[in-house]
C-alpha positions as a printed NumPy array, in Angstrom:
array([[-18.704,  22.406, -45.653],
       [-18.283,  22.415, -42.066],
       [-15.73 ,  22.005, -38.949],
       [-16.57 ,  22.423, -35.264],
       [-14.615,  25.134, -33.778],
       [-13.401,  25.286, -30.154],
       [-11.444,  28.001, -28.281],
       [-11.219,  28.811, -25.085],
       [-10.996,  32.683, -25.69 ],
       [-14.139,  34.502, -27.658],
       [-15.182,  34.058, -30.727],
       [-13.353,  35.73 , -33.777],
       [-15.225,  37.282, -36.796],
       [-14.997,  34.034, -39.144],
       [-17.609,  34.796, -40.876],
       [-16.171,  37.746, -42.433],
       [-12.611,  36.637, -43.247],
       [-14.327,  32.871, -44.462],
       [-17.554,  34.595, -46.748],
       [-19.893,  31.437, -47.586],
       [-17.308,  28.981, -48.205],
       [-16.901,  27.284, -45.077],
       [-19.59 ,  26.937, -41.439],
       [-17.706,  27.46 , -38.932],
       [-19.722,  25.502, -35.575],
       [-18.112,  27.023, -32.184],
       [-18.076,  25.052, -28.992],
       [-16.258,  27.249, -26.452],
       [-15.59 ,  25.189, -23.142],
       [-14.772,  28.266, -20.871],
       [-17.038,  31.105, -21.514],
       [-21.23 ,  30.805, -20.13 ],
       [-22.953,  29.387, -17.522],
       [-22.102,  25.991, -19.591],
       [-19.343,  23.898, -21.031],
       [-19.904,  23.118, -24.603],
       [-17.104,  20.946, -26.253],
       [-17.188,  19.882, -30.199],
       [-19.037,  16.559, -29.317],
       [-22.093,  18.348, -28.253],
       [-22.366,  20.347, -31.71 ],
       [-21.318,  17.091, -33.732],
       [-24.419,  15.386, -31.944],
       [-26.138,  18.518, -32.158],
       [-25.574,  18.271, -35.85 ],
       [-25.894,  14.882, -36.737],
       [-28.354,  14.615, -39.742],
       [-25.786,  17.25 , -41.463],
       [-22.545,  15.308, -39.761],
       [-23.96 ,  11.79 , -41.578],
       [-25.347,  13.465, -44.897],
       [-21.767,  14.865, -45.018],
       [-20.708,  11.859, -44.082],
       [-22.33 ,   9.471, -46.731],
       [-20.798,  12.163, -49.397],
       [-17.614,  10.567, -48.379],
       [-16.945,  14.372, -46.823],
       [-12.957,  14.797, -44.258],
       [-13.207,  14.302, -40.58 ],
       [-10.771,  16.925, -39.101],
       [-10.04 ,  16.346, -36.066],
       [ -7.762,  19.107, -34.043],
       [ -6.777,  18.96 , -30.044],
       [ -6.539,  16.781, -27.061],
       [ -5.442,  13.489, -26.993],
       [ -6.843,  12.056, -23.919],
       [-10.543,  13.589, -23.633],
       [-11.708,  15.297, -27.024],
       [-10.635,  13.56 , -29.241],
       [-11.502,  10.153, -27.826],
       [-15.041,  11.539, -27.012],
       [-15.191,  12.65 , -30.91 ],
       [-14.231,   9.533, -32.124],
       [-16.708,   7.977, -29.869],
       [-19.908,  10.392, -31.611],
       [-18.143,  10.497, -34.669],
       [-18.829,   6.178, -34.623],
       [-22.85 ,   6.912, -33.092],
       [-23.549,   9.27 , -35.264],
       [-22.514,   6.691, -39.139],
       [-24.131,   3.773, -36.768],
       [-27.764,   6.017, -36.613],
       [-27.334,   8.045, -39.597],
       [-27.26 ,   4.728, -42.085],
       [-28.807,   2.442, -39.29 ],
       [-25.865,   0.001, -37.973],
       [-25.205,  -1.489, -34.881],
       [-22.434,   1.154, -32.996],
       [-19.681,  -1.813, -32.938],
       [-20.127,  -0.979, -37.53 ],
       [-19.444,   2.587, -37.033],
       [-16.468,   2.157, -35.014],
       [-15.134,  -0.255, -37.772],
       [-16.209,   2.575, -40.486],
       [-14.873,   5.381, -38.482],
       [-11.795,   2.952, -38.219],
       [-11.47 ,   2.025, -42.328],
       [-11.832,   6.221, -42.472],
       [ -9.295,   6.167, -40.879],
       [ -6.737,   3.523, -42.441],
       [ -7.735,   6.135, -45.869],
       [ -6.798,   9.23 , -44.775],
       [-10.588,  10.506, -44.602],
       [-10.567,  11.068, -40.837],
       [ -7.202,  12.886, -39.94 ],
       [ -5.899,  13.748, -36.17 ],
       [ -3.507,  16.746, -35.145],
       [ -3.757,  15.931, -31.717],
       [ -1.202,  16.434, -28.11 ],
       [ -1.201,  14.715, -24.843]])
């Protein structure tokens, strides 16, 4: 299981708490010289994300609805299209189907 995780504060010691059962992929938007967002981490790990989704993994997005969630949705459709060799419009359709099947869940705010 992989969960990209975005926070605005310093990294916490999740590995110590969770062990090897979960990998936390962090994206810190306010630390360091460059902003790093969840969609950047998804792109960096697109092959792994594509493989997990082909195995019917569930996808959870928590955060800002206006920007982050929308951009994550777009990147996810691109990853699906690329990993399955289909047009991006088909990737978008697959994401919509994931939502309808409750395979894609959001907890977002404005």
